[in-house]
C-alpha atoms as a printed R data frame, in Angstrom:
    type eleno elety resid chain resno       x       y       z
1   ATOM     1    CA   MET     A     1 116.787 124.354  66.233
2   ATOM     2    CA   TYR     A     2 118.759 124.706  69.494
3   ATOM     3    CA   ARG     A     3 119.289 128.434  68.875
4   ATOM     4    CA   PHE     A     4 115.584 128.870  68.182
5   ATOM     5    CA   ILE     A     5 114.592 127.055  71.395
6   ATOM     6    CA   THR     A     6 117.122 128.844  73.625
7   ATOM     7    CA   PHE     A     7 116.654 132.328  72.159
8   ATOM     8    CA   GLY     A     8 115.037 134.538  74.807
9   ATOM     9    CA   GLY     A     9 113.988 137.245  72.385
10  ATOM    10    CA   VAL     A    10 116.458 139.892  73.580
11  ATOM    11    CA   ILE     A    11 120.012 140.286  72.364
12  ATOM    12    CA   ASP     A    12 122.338 142.091  74.767
13  ATOM    13    CA   ARG     A    13 124.675 143.734  72.251
14  ATOM    14    CA   GLN     A    14 126.848 145.151  75.019
15  ATOM    15    CA   ALA     A    15 127.421 141.705  76.540
16  ATOM    16    CA   LYS     A    16 128.195 140.282  73.088
17  ATOM    17    CA   LYS     A    17 130.880 142.951  72.633
18  ATOM    18    CA   VAL     A    18 132.355 142.167  76.061
19  ATOM    19    CA   TRP     A    19 132.603 138.448  75.282
20  ATOM    20    CA   LYS     A    20 134.241 139.097  71.877
21  ATOM    21    CA   ASN     A    21 136.844 141.540  73.236
22  ATOM    22    CA   LYS     A    22 140.542 140.563  73.200
23  ATOM    23    CA   MET     A    23 140.961 141.062  76.947
24  ATOM    24    CA   PRO     A    24 141.782 138.033  79.109
25  ATOM    25    CA   LEU     A    25 138.824 135.797  79.994
26  ATOM    26    CA   LYS     A    26 138.935 136.767  83.675
27  ATOM    27    CA   LEU     A    27 138.457 140.419  82.677
28  ATOM    28    CA   ARG     A    28 135.536 139.553  80.387
29  ATOM    29    CA   VAL     A    29 133.846 137.681  83.250
30  ATOM    30    CA   PHE     A    30 134.668 140.551  85.612
31  ATOM    31    CA   VAL     A    31 133.154 143.210  83.296
32  ATOM    32    CA   TRP     A    32 130.055 141.069  82.703
33  ATOM    33    CA   GLN     A    33 129.625 140.710  86.479
34  ATOM    34    CA   ALA     A    34 130.038 144.475  86.957
35  ATOM    35    CA   LEU     A    35 127.470 145.234  84.246
36  ATOM    36    CA   HIS     A    36 124.951 142.886  85.871
37  ATOM    37    CA   ASN     A    37 125.686 143.975  89.470
38  ATOM    38    CA   ARG     A    38 127.094 140.553  90.327
39  ATOM    39    CA   LEU     A    39 130.416 141.650  91.846
40  ATOM    40    CA   GLN     A    40 130.574 140.890  95.540
41  ATOM    41    CA   THR     A    41 130.641 144.445  96.806
42  ATOM    42    CA   GLY     A    42 129.694 145.271 100.382
43  ATOM    43    CA   VAL     A    43 126.149 146.300  99.413
44  ATOM    44    CA   VAL     A    44 125.547 143.130  97.355
45  ATOM    45    CA   LEU     A    45 126.931 140.919 100.119
46  ATOM    46    CA   LYS     A    46 124.746 142.659 102.706
47  ATOM    47    CA   LYS     A    47 121.661 141.778 100.633
48  ATOM    48    CA   MET     A    48 122.764 138.137 100.914
49  ATOM    49    CA   LYS     A    49 122.730 138.405 104.736
50  ATOM    50    CA   TRP     A    50 126.488 138.929 105.047
51  ATOM    51    CA   LYS     A    51 127.474 139.886 108.593
52  ATOM    52    CA   GLY     A    52 130.396 142.109 107.558
53  ATOM    53    CA   ASP     A    53 130.495 145.843 106.962
54  ATOM    54    CA   ASP     A    54 129.049 147.097 103.670
55  ATOM    55    CA   LYS     A    55 131.094 150.318 103.799
56  ATOM    56    CA   CYS     A    56 134.206 151.114 101.767
57  ATOM    57    CA   PRO     A    57 137.311 150.471 103.913
58  ATOM    58    CA   LEU     A    58 138.867 153.724 102.681
59  ATOM    59    CA   CYS     A    59 136.088 156.317 102.818
60  ATOM    60    CA   ASN     A    60 133.338 154.590 104.819
61  ATOM    61    CA   LYS     A    61 130.572 155.042 102.203
62  ATOM    62    CA   PRO     A    62 128.312 152.226 100.904
63  ATOM    63    CA   GLU     A    63 130.436 150.000  98.705
64  ATOM    64    CA   THR     A    64 128.845 149.604  95.265
65  ATOM    65    CA   VAL     A    65 130.389 148.963  91.860
66  ATOM    66    CA   ASP     A    66 130.092 152.659  90.995
67  ATOM    67    CA   HIS     A    67 131.656 153.610  94.317
68  ATOM    68    CA   ILE     A    68 134.668 151.324  93.824
69  ATOM    69    CA   PHE     A    69 135.201 152.258  90.156
70  ATOM    70    CA   PHE     A    70 134.420 155.986  90.252
71  ATOM    71    CA   GLN     A    71 133.429 157.599  93.560
72  ATOM    72    CA   CYS     A    72 135.898 156.296  96.148
73  ATOM    73    CA   VAL     A    73 138.641 158.808  96.989
74  ATOM    74    CA   LEU     A    74 141.220 156.462  95.442
75  ATOM    75    CA   ALA     A    75 139.257 156.126  92.194
76  ATOM    76    CA   SER     A    76 138.555 159.879  92.112
77  ATOM    77    CA   PHE     A    77 142.275 160.569  92.438
78  ATOM    78    CA   VAL     A    78 143.157 158.164  89.612
79  ATOM    79    CA   TRP     A    79 140.475 159.585  87.293
80  ATOM    80    CA   ALA     A    80 141.685 163.125  88.060
81  ATOM    81    CA   CYS     A    81 145.210 162.039  87.120
82  ATOM    82    CA   PHE     A    82 143.937 160.563  83.842
83  ATOM    83    CA   LYS     A    83 142.080 163.799  83.127
84  ATOM    84    CA   GLU     A    84 145.173 165.882  83.794
85  ATOM    85    CA   ALA     A    85 147.671 163.632  81.997
86  ATOM    86    CA   LEU     A    86 145.559 162.878  78.915
87  ATOM    87    CA   GLY     A    87 143.831 166.271  78.629
88  ATOM    88    CA   TRP     A    88 140.282 165.024  79.123
89  ATOM    89    CA   ASP     A    89 137.587 167.634  79.703
90  ATOM    90    CA   ARG     A    90 135.785 165.439  82.278
91  ATOM    91    CA   VAL     A    91 135.940 162.052  83.973
92  ATOM    92    CA   PRO     A    92 133.359 159.253  84.076
93  ATOM    93    CA   SER     A    93 131.164 159.040  87.164
94  ATOM    94    CA   SER     A    94 129.317 155.734  86.776
95  ATOM    95    CA   LEU     A    95 129.315 152.466  84.860
96  ATOM    96    CA   GLY     A    96 126.129 153.499  83.075
97  ATOM    97    CA   GLU     A    97 127.721 156.765  81.961
98  ATOM    98    CA   VAL     A    98 130.790 154.954  80.612
99  ATOM    99    CA   PHE     A    99 128.622 152.800  78.355
100 ATOM   100    CA   SER     A   100 126.292 155.641  77.342
101 ATOM   101    CA   ASP     A   101 128.834 158.452  76.812
102 ATOM   102    CA   TRP     A   102 132.381 157.074  76.688
103 ATOM   103    CA   ILE     A   103 132.156 153.671  74.979
104 ATOM   104    CA   LEU     A   104 129.325 153.866  72.492
105 ATOM   105    CA   LEU     A   105 128.299 150.707  70.656
106 ATOM   106    CA   GLY     A   106 129.500 150.950  67.094
107 ATOM   107    CA   CYS     A   107 132.299 153.476  67.677
108 ATOM   108    CA   SER     A   108 135.479 152.671  65.774
109 ATOM   109    CA   ASN     A   109 137.710 152.145  68.816
110 ATOM   110    CA   TYR     A   110 135.141 150.437  71.062
111 ATOM   111    CA   ASP     A   111 137.333 147.392  71.738
112 ATOM   112    CA   ILE     A   112 140.386 149.433  72.768
113 ATOM   113    CA   LYS     A   113 138.319 151.671  75.060
114 ATOM   114    CA   LEU     A   114 136.550 148.705  76.674
115 ATOM   115    CA   PHE     A   115 139.893 146.937  77.082
116 ATOM   116    CA   SER     A   116 141.404 150.013  78.781
117 ATOM   117    CA   PHE     A   117 138.451 150.684  81.070
118 ATOM   118    CA   ALA     A   118 138.323 147.006  82.083
119 ATOM   119    CA   ILE     A   119 141.978 147.096  83.148
120 ATOM   120    CA   ILE     A   120 141.443 150.303  85.125
121 ATOM   121    CA   TRP     A   121 138.414 148.794  86.872
122 ATOM   122    CA   TRP     A   122 140.316 145.546  87.515
123 ATOM   123    CA   SER     A   123 143.097 147.526  89.208
124 ATOM   124    CA   PHE     A   124 140.541 149.302  91.417
125 ATOM   125    CA   TRP     A   125 138.971 145.943  92.271
126 ATOM   126    CA   LEU     A   126 142.335 144.400  93.200
127 ATOM   127    CA   SER     A   127 143.163 147.430  95.387
128 ATOM   128    CA   ARG     A   128 139.754 147.198  97.034
129 ATOM   129    CA   ASN     A   129 140.264 143.479  97.754
130 ATOM   130    CA   LYS     A   130 143.680 144.114  99.307
131 ATOM   131    CA   MET     A   131 142.209 146.818 101.519
132 ATOM   132    CA   ARG     A   132 139.114 144.849 102.490
133 ATOM   133    CA   LEU     A   133 140.517 141.324 102.793
134 ATOM   134    CA   GLU     A   134 144.187 141.800 103.650
135 ATOM   135    CA   LYS     A   135 143.983 145.228 105.333
136 ATOM   136    CA   LYS     A   136 146.776 146.440 103.013
137 ATOM   137    CA   PHE     A   137 146.305 150.004 101.851
138 ATOM   138    CA   PRO     A   138 148.348 151.559  99.014
139 ATOM   139    CA   SER     A   139 151.377 153.374 100.412
140 ATOM   140    CA   GLN     A   140 150.616 156.204  97.988
141 ATOM   141    CA   PRO     A   141 147.786 156.739  95.490
142 ATOM   142    CA   THR     A   142 150.165 156.671  92.536
143 ATOM   143    CA   ASP     A   143 150.745 152.957  93.254
144 ATOM   144    CA   VAL     A   144 147.380 152.265  91.622
145 ATOM   145    CA   LEU     A   145 148.354 154.381  88.591
146 ATOM   146    CA   PHE     A   146 151.580 152.428  88.133
147 ATOM   147    CA   SER     A   147 149.613 149.182  88.495
148 ATOM   148    CA   ILE     A   148 147.220 150.288  85.736
149 ATOM   149    CA   ILE     A   149 150.096 151.274  83.435
150 ATOM   150    CA   TYR     A   150 151.836 147.940  84.054
151 ATOM   151    CA   LYS     A   151 148.672 145.938  83.289
152 ATOM   152    CA   LEU     A   152 147.896 147.988  80.171
153 ATOM   153    CA   GLN     A   153 151.389 147.335  78.831
154 ATOM   154    CA   ASN     A   154 151.403 143.627  79.682
155 ATOM   155    CA   TRP     A   155 147.937 142.828  78.380
156 ATOM   156    CA   GLY     A   156 148.238 145.251  75.460
157 ATOM   157    CA   VAL     A   157 150.037 142.517  73.512
158 ATOM   158    CA   LEU     A   158 146.635 140.833  73.092
159 ATOM   159    CA   LEU     A   159 145.484 143.704  70.867
160 ATOM   160    CA   GLN     A   160 146.119 144.188  67.185
161 ATOM   161    CA   VAL     A   161 149.052 146.393  66.183
162 ATOM   162    CA   GLU     A   162 147.041 149.634  66.008
163 ATOM   163    CA   GLY     A   163 145.503 149.064  69.438
164 ATOM   164    CA   ARG     A   164 148.846 148.090  70.939
165 ATOM   165    CA   GLU     A   165 150.491 151.254  69.599
166 ATOM   166    CA   ARG     A   166 147.688 153.403  70.948
167 ATOM   167    CA   ILE     A   167 147.861 151.772  74.404
168 ATOM   168    CA   ASN     A   168 151.674 152.134  74.479
169 ATOM   169    CA   LYS     A   169 151.380 155.832  73.590
170 ATOM   170    CA   TYR     A   170 148.893 156.440  76.410
171 ATOM   171    CA   CYS     A   171 151.027 154.414  78.826
172 ATOM   172    CA   ALA     A   172 154.116 156.492  78.014
173 ATOM   173    CA   VAL     A   173 152.221 159.741  78.653
174 ATOM   174    CA   LEU     A   174 150.685 158.395  81.892
175 ATOM   175    CA   LYS     A   175 153.979 157.016  83.145
176 ATOM   176    CA   GLN     A   176 155.821 160.297  82.513
177 ATOM   177    CA   TRP     A   177 153.031 162.326  84.124
178 ATOM   178    CA   THR     A   178 152.953 160.014  87.175
179 ATOM   179    CA   GLU     A   179 156.740 160.165  87.602
180 ATOM   180    CA   ASP     A   180 156.678 163.969  87.351
181 ATOM   181    CA   PHE     A   181 153.788 164.135  89.828
182 ATOM   182    CA   THR     A   182 155.655 161.879  92.284
183 ATOM   183    CA   LYS     A   183 158.852 163.961  92.009
184 ATOM   184    CA   THR     A   184 156.969 167.218  92.537
185 ATOM   185    CA   ARG     A   185 155.131 165.742  95.520
186 ATOM   186    CA   GLU     A   186 158.376 164.520  97.094
187 ATOM   187    CA   GLN     A   187 160.009 167.930  96.558
188 ATOM   188    CA   ASN     A   188 157.022 169.671  98.151
189 ATOM   189    CA   LEU     A   189 157.160 167.289 101.123
190 ATOM   190    CA   ALA     A   190 160.896 167.914 101.542
191 ATOM   191    CA   THR     A   191 160.319 171.675 101.412
192 ATOM   192    CA   ASP     A   192 157.530 171.414 103.994
193 ATOM   193    CA   VAL     A   193 159.746 169.373 106.325
194 ATOM   194    CA   CYS     A   194 162.640 171.860 105.987
195 ATOM   195    CA   SER     A   195 160.367 174.809 106.769
196 ATOM   196    CA   PHE     A   196 159.617 173.432 110.274
């Protein structure tokens, strides 16, 4: 009877999948908030009469969920690294695109993909908060990549064996690629300094 009375007539299958995922509760809440535009981004806060700046602290563009997760220079760099390291043919550009093209309802590895994307977004959100609230910017963009790899490995234990193995495989590839990228960058910087 209670279910009949409280049923609004629409079932949000995407939200149901988020709530049933094996990711930590704070990530489930975070993803739900992102999907419903409830994260306290600069643009959302401005609509609530916030007196602060609604621009991204890094690139000075309006701070929306899509900007933080996909369009900010930091996010663009990280997605480009994922594309290069994992051999993707493209990168996602918005939350809507992720759920319409990358994580389709009913696909066999939906939970693992949602889990991975949620951790990537969480890392972007934490970086954004450090920049906005503490005025601490990453010393190098690969810091965010290492943070993502660390979180994927630590929270990967929540997945079943197949998912854990898949996450560990991706983490190994990403970690090796990031280390190689960092070494190459440092060598190029040393060469540039010596050429002066």
